[in-house]
Structures are given as C-alpha cells and as structure tokens.
ZAVOTOR-158638 format. One record per residue (C-alpha): residue number from 1; residue in one letter; x negated, y negated, z negated. Coordinates in Angstrom, 2 decimals, padded with zeros to 5 digits. Each point is the difference from the previous one (the first is absolute). Example, Ala and Ser with C-alpha at 12.3 -4.5 7.8 and 13.67 -1.06 7.14 Angstrom:
@seq 1 | type a | u -012.30 | v 004.50 | w -007.80
@seq 2 | type s | u -001.37 | v -003.44 | w 000.66
***
This chain:
@seq 1 | type x | u -067.69 | v -038.19 | w -075.47
@seq 2 | type x | u 002.47 | v 002.52 | w 002.56
@seq 3 | type x | u 003.28 | v -000.46 | w -000.74
@seq 4 | type x | u 003.03 | v -001.90 | w 000.56
@seq 5 | type x | u 000.74 | v -003.52 | w -001.71
@seq 6 | type x | u 003.27 | v -002.24 | w -000.43
@seq 7 | type x | u -000.69 | v -003.62 | w -001.15
@seq 8 | type x | u 003.74 | v -001.38 | w -001.28
@seq 9 | type x | u 000.54 | v -003.93 | w -000.37
@seq 10 | type x | u 002.54 | v -000.38 | w -003.03
@seq 11 | type x | u 001.06 | v -003.24 | w 001.87
@seq 12 | type x | u 003.21 | v -001.82 | w -002.32
@seq 13 | type x | u 002.35 | v 000.26 | w 003.06
@seq 14 | type x | u -001.27 | v 003.58 | w 001.64
@seq 15 | type x | u -002.33 | v 002.53 | w -000.79
@seq 16 | type x | u -002.65 | v 000.76 | w 003.50
@seq 17 | type x | u -001.47 | v 003.49 | w -000.25
@seq 18 | type x | u -003.26 | v 000.30 | w 002.73
@seq 19 | type x | u -000.81 | v 004.08 | w 000.37
@seq 20 | type x | u -003.35 | v 000.29 | w 001.33
@seq 21 | type x | u -001.57 | v 003.06 | w 001.42
@seq 22 | type x | u -003.38 | v 001.02 | w -001.28
@seq 23 | type x | u -001.68 | v -001.45 | w 003.61
@seq 24 | type x | u 001.78 | v -003.30 | w -001.03
@seq 25 | type x | u 002.26 | v 000.13 | w 002.63
@seq 26 | type x | u 003.51 | v -001.47 | w -001.89
@seq 27 | type x | u 002.32 | v 002.78 | w 000.46
@seq 28 | type x | u 003.33 | v -001.99 | w -000.85
@seq 29 | type x | u 000.82 | v -002.93 | w -001.73
@seq 30 | type x | u 003.51 | v -000.80 | w -001.58
@seq 31 | type x | u 002.14 | v -001.55 | w -002.73
@seq 32 | type x | u 001.88 | v 001.90 | w -002.93
@seq 33 | type x | u 002.32 | v -001.23 | w -003.07
@seq 34 | type x | u -001.02 | v 000.73 | w -003.01
@seq 35 | type x | u 002.93 | v 002.12 | w -000.72
@seq 36 | type x | u 001.41 | v 003.83 | w 000.08
@seq 37 | type x | u 000.19 | v -000.83 | w 003.26
@seq 38 | type x | u -003.12 | v -001.42 | w 001.35
@seq 39 | type x | u -002.44 | v 002.81 | w -002.28
@seq 40 | type x | u 002.11 | v 002.11 | w 001.87
@seq 41 | type x | u -000.66 | v -001.10 | w 003.31
@seq 42 | type x | u -003.58 | v -000.57 | w -001.23
@seq 43 | type x | u -000.47 | v 003.50 | w -001.11
@seq 44 | type x | u 000.89 | v 001.31 | w 003.48
@seq 45 | type x | u -002.40 | v -001.87 | w 002.03
@seq 46 | type x | u -003.16 | v 000.13 | w -002.25
@seq 47 | type x | u -001.56 | v 003.43 | w -000.18
@seq 48 | type x | u -000.65 | v 000.66 | w -003.85
@seq 49 | type x | u -003.53 | v 000.23 | w 000.11
@seq 50 | type x | u -000.67 | v -003.12 | w 001.18
@seq 51 | type x | u -001.86 | v -002.53 | w -001.92
@seq 52 | type x | u 001.98 | v -003.17 | w -001.35
@seq 53 | type x | u -001.10 | v -003.35 | w -000.63
@seq 54 | type x | u 002.05 | v -003.00 | w -001.31
@seq 55 | type x | u -001.40 | v -003.40 | w -001.52
@seq 56 | type x | u 001.41 | v -000.47 | w -003.60
@seq 57 | type x | u 003.21 | v -002.01 | w -001.08
@seq 58 | type x | u 003.11 | v -000.11 | w -002.07
@seq 59 | type x | u 001.11 | v 003.18 | w 001.05
@seq 60 | type x | u -003.12 | v 001.87 | w 000.30
@seq 61 | type x | u 000.66 | v 002.70 | w -002.62
@seq 62 | type x | u 003.86 | v 000.24 | w 001.53
@seq 63 | type x | u -001.48 | v 001.24 | w 003.45
@seq 64 | type x | u -002.89 | v 002.07 | w -001.35
@seq 65 | type x | u 002.95 | v 002.09 | w -002.08
@seq 66 | type x | u 001.96 | v -000.08 | w 002.69
@seq 67 | type x | u -002.72 | v 001.00 | w 002.78
@seq 68 | type x | u -001.47 | v 002.97 | w -002.50
@seq 69 | type x | u 004.41 | v 000.93 | w -000.48
@seq 70 | type x | u -000.59 | v 001.38 | w 003.76
@seq 71 | type x | u -003.24 | v 001.87 | w 000.00
@seq 72 | type x | u -002.64 | v -002.78 | w 000.41
@seq 73 | type x | u -002.92 | v 000.21 | w -001.90
@seq 74 | type x | u -002.88 | v -002.03 | w 001.70
@seq 75 | type x | u 001.36 | v -003.35 | w -001.10
@seq 76 | type x | u -002.35 | v -002.93 | w -000.38
@seq 77 | type x | u 001.04 | v -003.69 | w -001.69
@seq 78 | type x | u -002.02 | v -002.91 | w 001.54
@seq 79 | type x | u -001.72 | v -002.80 | w -002.04
@seq 80 | type x | u 002.49 | v -002.78 | w 001.26
@seq 81 | type x | u -002.74 | v -002.58 | w -000.65
@seq 82 | type x | u -003.01 | v 001.63 | w 001.90
@seq 83 | type x | u 002.65 | v 000.33 | w 002.85
@seq 84 | type x | u 000.10 | v -003.93 | w 000.82
@seq 85 | type x | u -001.89 | v 000.07 | w 003.11
@seq 86 | type x | u 003.48 | v 001.73 | w 001.22
@seq 87 | type x | u 001.91 | v -003.07 | w -001.45
@seq 88 | type x | u -002.55 | v -002.44 | w 001.74
@seq 89 | type x | u 000.03 | v 002.00 | w 003.22
@seq 90 | type x | u 001.01 | v -002.56 | w 003.05
@seq 91 | type x | u 002.67 | v 002.86 | w 001.13
@seq 92 | type x | u 001.82 | v 000.06 | w -003.06
@seq 93 | type x | u 003.55 | v 002.10 | w -000.14
@seq 94 | type x | u 000.80 | v 002.64 | w -001.81
@seq 95 | type x | u -000.90 | v 002.66 | w 003.46
@seq 96 | type x | u -003.48 | v -001.18 | w -000.01
@seq 97 | type x | u -000.36 | v 000.27 | w -003.96
@seq 98 | type x | u 001.04 | v 003.74 | w 000.39
@seq 99 | type x | u -001.99 | v 000.93 | w 002.69
@seq 100 | type x | u -003.47 | v -001.91 | w -001.56
@seq 101 | type x | u 000.93 | v 002.21 | w -003.49
@seq 102 | type x | u 000.27 | v 002.89 | w 001.97
@seq 103 | type x | u -003.42 | v -000.35 | w 001.48
@seq 104 | type x | u -001.78 | v -000.70 | w -002.58
@seq 105 | type x | u 001.85 | v 003.18 | w -002.29
@seq 106 | type x | u -001.41 | v 002.04 | w 003.48
@seq 107 | type x | u -003.89 | v -000.87 | w -000.70
@seq 108 | type x | u 000.96 | v 000.29 | w -003.94
@seq 109 | type x | u -001.25 | v -003.97 | w -000.65
@seq 110 | type x | u 002.97 | v -001.35 | w -001.53
@seq 111 | type x | u -000.03 | v -001.39 | w -003.59
@seq 112 | type x | u 001.70 | v 002.70 | w -002.71
@seq 113 | type x | u 002.12 | v -001.83 | w -002.32
@seq 114 | type x | u 000.83 | v 002.47 | w -003.01
@seq 115 | type x | u 003.05 | v 001.16 | w -000.78
@seq 116 | type x | u 001.12 | v 000.88 | w -003.77
@seq 117 | type x | u 001.84 | v 003.26 | w -000.47
@seq 118 | type x | u 003.71 | v 000.01 | w -001.35
@seq 119 | type x | u -001.28 | v 000.28 | w -004.34
@seq 120 | type x | u -002.25 | v -002.70 | w 000.77
@seq 121 | type x | u 002.04 | v -002.25 | w 001.73
@seq 122 | type x | u 002.44 | v 000.18 | w -002.89
@seq 123 | type x | u -002.26 | v -000.64 | w -001.90
@seq 124 | type x | u -001.06 | v -002.82 | w 001.42
@seq 125 | type x | u 003.30 | v -001.52 | w 000.26
@seq 126 | type x | u 000.71 | v 000.14 | w -003.58
@seq 127 | type x | u -003.54 | v -001.92 | w -001.06
@seq 128 | type x | u 001.21 | v -002.47 | w 003.17
@seq 129 | type x | u 003.36 | v -000.08 | w -001.69
@seq 130 | type x | u -001.32 | v -000.83 | w -003.43
@seq 131 | type x | u -002.67 | v -003.09 | w 001.43
@seq 132 | type x | u 003.26 | v -001.51 | w 001.77
@seq 133 | type x | u 002.36 | v 000.35 | w -003.02
@seq 134 | type x | u -003.44 | v -001.31 | w -002.53
@seq 135 | type x | u 000.39 | v -003.09 | w 002.59
@seq 136 | type x | u 003.48 | v -000.96 | w -000.62
@seq 137 | type x | u -000.12 | v 000.93 | w -003.91
@seq 138 | type x | u -003.09 | v -003.11 | w 000.50
@seq 139 | type x | u 002.09 | v -001.95 | w 002.01
@seq 140 | type x | u 002.90 | v 000.42 | w -002.25
@seq 141 | type x | u -001.58 | v -000.96 | w -003.40
@seq 142 | type x | u -001.71 | v -003.14 | w 001.66
@seq 143 | type x | u 003.72 | v -001.10 | w 000.87
@seq 144 | type x | u 001.23 | v 000.75 | w -003.71
@seq 145 | type x | u -002.74 | v -001.57 | w -001.01
@seq 146 | type x | u 000.62 | v -003.40 | w 002.47
@seq 147 | type x | u 003.45 | v 000.07 | w -000.75
@seq 148 | type x | u -000.45 | v -000.39 | w -003.67
@seq 149 | type x | u -002.30 | v -002.48 | w 000.02
@seq 150 | type x | u 001.47 | v -002.15 | w 002.28
@seq 151 | type x | u 003.39 | v 000.48 | w -002.48
@seq 152 | type x | u -002.67 | v -001.44 | w -002.54
@seq 153 | type x | u 000.46 | v 003.62 | w -002.25
@seq 154 | type x | u -003.60 | v 001.97 | w 000.77
@seq 155 | type x | u -002.00 | v -001.90 | w -002.12
@seq 156 | type x | u 002.99 | v 000.83 | w -003.35
@seq 157 | type x | u -000.39 | v 003.93 | w 000.81
@seq 158 | type x | u -002.02 | v 001.60 | w -002.47
@seq 159 | type x | u -003.76 | v 000.12 | w 000.03
@seq 160 | type x | u -001.46 | v 003.42 | w 001.16
@seq 161 | type x | u -002.77 | v 000.91 | w 002.39
@seq 162 | type x | u 002.25 | v 001.82 | w 002.68
@seq 163 | type x | u 002.40 | v -002.67 | w 001.82
@seq 164 | type x | u 002.71 | v 002.46 | w -000.40
@seq 165 | type x | u -001.05 | v 001.82 | w -003.42
@seq 166 | type x | u 003.13 | v 001.92 | w -001.89
@seq 167 | type x | u 000.27 | v -002.72 | w -002.01
@seq 168 | type x | u 000.20 | v -002.77 | w 002.88
@seq 169 | type x | u 002.49 | v 002.28 | w 002.32
@seq 170 | type x | u 002.22 | v 000.08 | w -003.19
@seq 171 | type x | u 000.28 | v -004.06 | w -000.18
@seq 172 | type x | u 000.21 | v -000.72 | w 003.71
@seq 173 | type x | u 002.96 | v 002.57 | w -000.13
@seq 174 | type x | u 001.40 | v -001.63 | w -003.22
@seq 175 | type x | u -000.02 | v -004.02 | w 002.03
@seq 176 | type x | u 003.09 | v -000.93 | w 001.09
@seq 177 | type x | u 001.04 | v -003.14 | w 002.30
@seq 178 | type x | u 003.76 | v -000.29 | w -000.44
@seq 179 | type x | u 000.55 | v 000.42 | w 003.43
@seq 180 | type x | u -001.54 | v 001.68 | w 003.71
@seq 181 | type x | u -003.63 | v -000.47 | w -000.59
@seq 182 | type x | u 001.34 | v 003.21 | w -002.81
@seq 183 | type x | u 000.28 | v 001.89 | w 003.25
@seq 184 | type x | u -002.99 | v -001.00 | w 001.77
@seq 185 | type x | u -002.10 | v 000.76 | w -003.21
@seq 186 | type x | u 001.13 | v 003.30 | w -000.48
@seq 187 | type x | u 000.48 | v 001.35 | w 003.83
@seq 188 | type x | u -003.69 | v -000.65 | w 000.32
@seq 189 | type x | u -000.73 | v 001.83 | w -003.83
@seq 190 | type x | u 002.01 | v 002.77 | w 001.56
@seq 191 | type x | u -002.14 | v -000.08 | w 003.50
@seq 192 | type x | u -003.01 | v 000.17 | w -002.02
@seq 193 | type x | u 001.36 | v 003.33 | w -002.31
@seq 194 | type x | u 000.96 | v 001.50 | w 003.15
@seq 195 | type x | u -003.51 | v -000.33 | w 001.40
@seq 196 | type x | u -001.71 | v 001.22 | w -003.05
@seq 197 | type x | u 002.20 | v 003.02 | w -000.28
@seq 198 | type x | u -000.89 | v 000.76 | w 003.83
@seq 199 | type x | u -003.63 | v -000.66 | w -000.56
@seq 200 | type x | u 000.22 | v 002.63 | w -003.33
@seq 201 | type x | u 001.52 | v 002.63 | w 002.42
@seq 202 | type x | u -002.35 | v -000.31 | w 002.37
@seq 203 | type x | u -003.20 | v 000.11 | w -002.28
@seq 204 | type x | u 002.00 | v 003.30 | w -001.31
@seq 205 | type x | u -000.50 | v 001.73 | w 003.38
@seq 206 | type x | u -003.18 | v -002.06 | w 000.93
@seq 207 | type x | u -001.94 | v 001.63 | w -003.41
@seq 208 | type x | u 001.31 | v 003.73 | w 000.91
@seq 209 | type x | u -002.10 | v -000.38 | w 003.23
@seq 210 | type x | u -002.68 | v -001.85 | w -001.10
@seq 211 | type x | u -000.16 | v 003.09 | w -003.17
@seq 212 | type x | u -000.95 | v 002.67 | w 002.59
@seq 213 | type x | u -002.38 | v -002.27 | w 002.18
@seq 214 | type x | u -003.71 | v 000.48 | w -000.33
@seq 215 | type x | u -000.72 | v -002.90 | w 001.51
@seq 216 | type x | u 001.77 | v -002.43 | w -001.83
@seq 217 | type x | u -000.88 | v 002.25 | w -003.89
@seq 218 | type x | u -003.98 | v -001.48 | w 001.69
@seq 219 | type x | u 001.33 | v -003.58 | w 000.90
@seq 220 | type x | u 001.31 | v -000.36 | w -003.60
@seq 221 | type x | u -003.61 | v 000.17 | w -001.49
@seq 222 | type x | u -000.45 | v -003.39 | w 001.37
@seq 223 | type x | u 000.75 | v -002.38 | w -002.84
@seq 224 | type x | u 002.62 | v -002.42 | w 000.91
@seq 225 | type x | u 002.16 | v 002.54 | w 002.70
@seq 226 | type x | u 002.79 | v 001.92 | w -001.38
@seq 227 | type x | u 002.09 | v 002.85 | w 001.71
@seq 228 | type x | u 002.73 | v -002.58 | w 002.12
@seq 229 | type x | u -003.59 | v -001.65 | w 001.51
@seq 230 | type x | u -001.89 | v 003.31 | w 000.14
@seq 231 | type x | u 003.13 | v 001.43 | w 001.68
@seq 232 | type x | u 000.15 | v -002.91 | w 002.79
@seq 233 | type x | u -003.92 | v 000.37 | w 000.38
@seq 234 | type x | u 000.02 | v 003.46 | w 000.41
@seq 235 | type x | u 003.12 | v -000.14 | w 002.38
@seq 236 | type x | u -001.55 | v -002.22 | w 002.48
@seq 237 | type x | u -003.43 | v 001.82 | w 000.12
@seq 238 | type x | u 001.24 | v 003.40 | w 000.20
@seq 239 | type x | u -002.58 | v 002.49 | w 000.59
@seq 240 | type x | u -003.18 | v -001.52 | w -000.30
@seq 241 | type x | u -001.48 | v 002.59 | w 002.80
@seq 242 | type x | u 002.05 | v -002.49 | w 002.51
@seq 243 | type x | u -003.28 | v -002.71 | w -000.90
@seq 244 | type x | u -003.20 | v 000.82 | w 001.30
@seq 245 | type x | u -001.55 | v -003.01 | w -001.96
@seq 246 | type x | u 001.19 | v -002.50 | w -002.68
@seq 247 | type x | u 000.20 | v -002.53 | w 002.95
@seq 248 | type x | u 002.61 | v 002.13 | w 002.34
@seq 249 | type x | u 002.09 | v 000.03 | w -003.23
@seq 250 | type x | u -000.78 | v -004.14 | w -000.58
@seq 251 | type x | u 001.01 | v -000.72 | w 003.63
@seq 252 | type x | u 002.68 | v 002.24 | w -000.63
@seq 253 | type x | u 001.29 | v -001.93 | w -002.82
@seq 254 | type x | u -000.58 | v -003.55 | w 002.31
@seq 255 | type x | u -002.13 | v -001.67 | w -002.37
@seq 256 | type x | u -003.52 | v 000.09 | w 002.24
@seq 257 | type x | u -000.22 | v -002.94 | w 001.61
@seq 258 | type x | u 000.77 | v -000.26 | w 003.49
@seq 259 | type x | u -002.29 | v -000.25 | w 002.88
@seq 260 | type x | u 000.17 | v -002.46 | w 003.12
@seq 261 | type x | u -002.84 | v 001.20 | w 002.10
@seq 262 | type x | u -001.18 | v -001.36 | w 003.58
@seq 263 | type x | u -003.19 | v 000.75 | w 002.15
@seq 264 | type x | u -002.86 | v -001.10 | w -002.63
@seq 265 | type x | u 002.36 | v -001.80 | w -002.54
@seq 266 | type x | u 001.55 | v 002.29 | w -003.09
@seq 267 | type x | u 002.58 | v -002.13 | w -002.22
@seq 268 | type x | u 001.25 | v 001.49 | w -003.48
@seq 269 | type x | u 003.66 | v -001.43 | w -000.93
@seq 270 | type x | u 001.87 | v 000.37 | w -002.60
@seq 271 | type x | u 001.57 | v 003.57 | w -001.29
@seq 272 | type x | u 001.29 | v 001.88 | w 002.82
@seq 273 | type x | u 003.61 | v 000.91 | w -002.03
@seq 274 | type x | u 000.60 | v 002.78 | w 002.84
@seq 275 | type x | u 000.92 | v 001.93 | w -003.09
@seq 276 | type x | u 003.23 | v 000.53 | w -001.70
@seq 277 | type x | u 001.02 | v -002.97 | w -001.91
@seq 278 | type x | u 000.89 | v 002.11 | w -003.17
@seq 279 | type x | u -003.39 | v 001.43 | w -000.42
@seq 280 | type x | u -001.92 | v -002.88 | w 000.09
@seq 281 | type x | u 002.30 | v -001.60 | w -002.41
@seq 282 | type x | u -000.41 | v 002.67 | w -002.41
@seq 283 | type x | u -003.99 | v 000.28 | w 000.79
@seq 284 | type x | u 000.09 | v -003.70 | w -001.15
@seq 285 | type x | u 002.27 | v 000.83 | w -002.75
@seq 286 | type x | u -003.06 | v 002.56 | w -001.18
@seq 287 | type x | u -002.58 | v -002.36 | w 000.06
@seq 288 | type x | u 001.86 | v -002.35 | w -002.30
@seq 289 | type x | u 000.48 | v 002.13 | w -002.50
@seq 290 | type x | u -003.29 | v 001.88 | w 000.12
@seq 291 | type x | u -002.46 | v -002.56 | w -000.30
@seq 292 | type x | u 002.17 | v -001.49 | w -003.42
@seq 293 | type x | u -001.31 | v 003.60 | w -001.13
@seq 294 | type x | u -003.30 | v 000.81 | w 001.57
@seq 295 | type x | u -003.10 | v -002.30 | w -000.27
@seq 296 | type x | u -002.04 | v 001.17 | w 002.60
@seq 297 | type x | u 002.68 | v -000.64 | w 002.85
@seq 298 | type x | u 000.93 | v -003.42 | w -001.77
@seq 299 | type x | u -003.87 | v -000.86 | w 000.14
@seq 300 | type x | u 000.18 | v 001.06 | w 003.90
@seq 301 | type x | u 003.13 | v -002.03 | w 000.31
@seq 302 | type x | u -001.96 | v -003.27 | w -001.66
@seq 303 | type x | u -003.12 | v 000.50 | w 001.62
@seq 304 | type x | u 001.92 | v 000.02 | w 003.78
@seq 305 | type x | u 002.31 | v -003.19 | w -000.89
@seq 306 | type x | u -003.44 | v -002.06 | w -000.84
@seq 307 | type x | u -002.03 | v 000.86 | w 002.40
@seq 308 | type x | u 003.13 | v -000.28 | w 002.84
@seq 309 | type x | u 001.53 | v -003.13 | w -001.96
@seq 310 | type x | u 003.40 | v 002.00 | w 000.58
@seq 311 | type x | u 002.40 | v 002.05 | w -002.16
@seq 312 | type x | u 002.09 | v 001.27 | w 003.05
@seq 313 | type x | u -003.39 | v 001.46 | w 001.60
@seq 314 | type x | u -001.38 | v 001.61 | w -003.30
@seq 315 | type x | u 003.58 | v 001.57 | w -000.63
@seq 316 | type x | u 000.03 | v 001.36 | w 003.32
@seq 317 | type x | u -003.50 | v 001.09 | w -000.62
@seq 318 | type x | u 001.22 | v 001.49 | w -003.27
@seq 319 | type x | u 002.73 | v 001.76 | w 001.49
@seq 320 | type x | u -002.62 | v 001.91 | w 002.62
@seq 321 | type x | u -002.41 | v 000.94 | w -002.74
@seq 322 | type x | u 002.55 | v 001.31 | w -002.07
@seq 323 | type x | u 001.50 | v 002.11 | w 003.23
@seq 324 | type x | u -003.66 | v 001.68 | w 000.43
@seq 325 | type x | u 000.02 | v 000.94 | w -003.75
@seq 326 | type x | u 003.73 | v 001.32 | w 000.94
@seq 327 | type x | u -001.80 | v 001.95 | w 003.70
@seq 328 | type x | u -002.61 | v 001.72 | w -002.39
@seq 329 | type x | u 002.30 | v 000.79 | w -003.03
@seq 330 | type x | u 002.56 | v 001.82 | w 002.57
@seq 331 | type x | u -002.59 | v 001.54 | w 002.12
@seq 332 | type x | u -002.41 | v 001.15 | w -002.70
@seq 333 | type x | u 003.18 | v 001.21 | w -002.54
@seq 334 | type x | u -001.70 | v -001.94 | w -002.86
@seq 335 | type x | u 001.60 | v -002.74 | w -002.24
@seq 336 | type x | u -001.16 | v -003.52 | w 000.05
@seq 337 | type x | u -003.43 | v -000.70 | w -001.11
@seq 338 | type x | u 000.87 | v -002.25 | w -002.83
@seq 339 | type x | u 003.17 | v 001.90 | w -001.05
@seq 340 | type x | u 000.87 | v -000.61 | w -003.59
@seq 341 | type x | u 001.26 | v 003.57 | w -001.36
@seq 342 | type x | u 002.38 | v -001.07 | w -002.61
@seq 343 | type x | u 001.43 | v -002.20 | w 001.96
@seq 344 | type x | u 000.67 | v 002.88 | w 003.02
@seq 345 | type x | u 000.93 | v 002.48 | w -002.68
@seq 346 | type x | u 002.41 | v -002.37 | w -001.14
@seq 347 | type x | u 001.80 | v -000.75 | w 003.35
@seq 348 | type x | u -000.38 | v 003.53 | w 001.13
@seq 349 | type x | u 001.83 | v 000.92 | w -003.10
@seq 350 | type x | u 003.22 | v -002.95 | w 000.59
@seq 351 | type x | u -000.44 | v 001.62 | w 003.55
@seq 352 | type x | u 001.08 | v 003.21 | w -001.29
@seq 353 | type x | u 002.78 | v -001.01 | w -002.18
@seq 354 | type x | u 003.54 | v 000.57 | w 001.20
***
C-alpha cells in the first residue's frame, strides 16, 4: 500500500514507535509515555493519515481509544500468538520488535486480532465476572461442606437433593458450637450469600442483553443451553462472518490439534488451547449438558470413546462437532436441527420475564 506506517511496541517500561515511509525508509524511531504528554508528543510527530499497528496486550483498548481520540483511524491490533517469530528473534529487543511490526504492516502481512466495541466489551465483562463469581460460589460451598464434615455435622443435615436447599441452609444457620467455630461457619455462610446476591445482580443484566441478541435466541434452541451459556458462547464468537469455515472457528476456540511439522513428518498433538480459556470452558460445559439431552450427540461421543479408548479425546471431538453445528446455525440463521420446540418456547418465555 502506498502509505506510511507506524509500528508500536508496548513494552513494560517504554513504548517504542517506528515510523516508516511508503518505500520502507525509517523516518523516525522514538519512545513515548502513555499519558497526556506522551500522546501529545506522538501526535506532533506522526501524521493522522498513517497506518498504525501494535500487538495486543492488556493496554490494547486504552491505546486504541486514545489514538482514535487524537484523530487516527487506521489502527490494526496484531495477534500476539501469530507474531511469535518476533519473540524468537535472535536480536530480541523492543526497538527491533517495533521495526519488524512496522515492516509487516507496510506489506500488509501482520496477523490481525479482533477488538470488541464498547457495548460488546461491557457485555463480555459481565459474563466473565459471572464465571468468576460462579467459581467463588462453588469454592465456598465446598469449604462449607468440608467444614461440616470435619465437625461431624454434615450427615445430620436434612436429606434433600440439593446440598444447599432452603431447608438445609436453615439447618446450617441454626448450628451452634458455643465457641469461635460459630464465627467461622457464619462468615462462610455470609460469604456464600454475598456471592449469590452478586450472581443474581449479574444475571439480571446478562438477561437484558440476551433479550435483544438474535444469536442468543438461536443458541437457546439447543436443549441444555440456557441464556447465560448462549450469551457466553455468542460473546466469544461475535459476528460469525469473521470465520470462513467451522475449522477457523474451532481454531479460534483452540480445540484443533496442534501441529508440529518438519520436512516430511507431520505430527498431531493435543488441542492447541490458543483461544480464550473461558470460551473453551463454556463450550466444554455446553457439551456436558447437551449430550445428556440429545441422543445423536450422545451416540457420537460414545462411538468415538469406544473407538479411541479415550473419554477426553471423545469429549474434544464432540466439542468440535457441536461447534460445527453452531457455525451452521449462526451462518444460515436457523435453529438447531434437533430442537425441542416446547423447551425453546419455555426458555424464551423465561428470558422475557422481568
């Protein structure tokens, strides 16, 4: 492309900028600080019509937002995994990385990373926070159960299907040791209630977002996937048009086998796990719930497990199969082929409840 480019290396101590002219000549290289004065200095040196690239990091959104507020519009965030050759460089330093990134951008060869817009980022944050709160709830429940078992009181609680049913909670709250153990148990129970209240508040906001998402409405047609799990999967997938095929989507989730090739030898390892861990967790959970309700998917899992002799291999294979089905659903805008209409209507009705 006939335009100047800028590569920015977002190092921990300093930010290195390499400014290249269209013919590849290095016009300038300098450092700047990520504050008002630093961005002002950057703006004074770099024209508004240049193409800017930097590697995705924890400060990605902040840098992108500040640069756009200064009038820069052609900004690309490079995918860090696919820029691994920079890390492996024999001349590893921030100045070299900045220059290489700029030269990749000059010839339009850098691997691009997807950025969420403000609304999608907020929605993703709500979902991730719910995941974290859910894990805190599970940990706290296990702590309470462990504590009561240690004190020989767990088996004396009322028999119910739910370890934390209303009747059991009342019994737990009524326990009195007559010493400081009362404080230990009370703080654990209060912590559980606190986490559950936070989860409820997050659920209300996630439900609001799910109500207006057409992708979520498609995904809840899969028995076993509720609005929360559908929202989580939809958040990571985003616009399905980003992916040319279901294989590309599987690669994004990090569930394709990692390749280790050399000349005439091709090696297939475990799944790459290069995607977001939370996305894989959501897909794995979806498989666990869906195969309990869908005979064809359950039979597929069972056949792979029998053929390969590995439950984990069968589980990953089923994750890939379910993801292929989700890809087709979102691409063709169709509900799941095995939909149980009454269940979908029930989930849709509950989703619309205030």
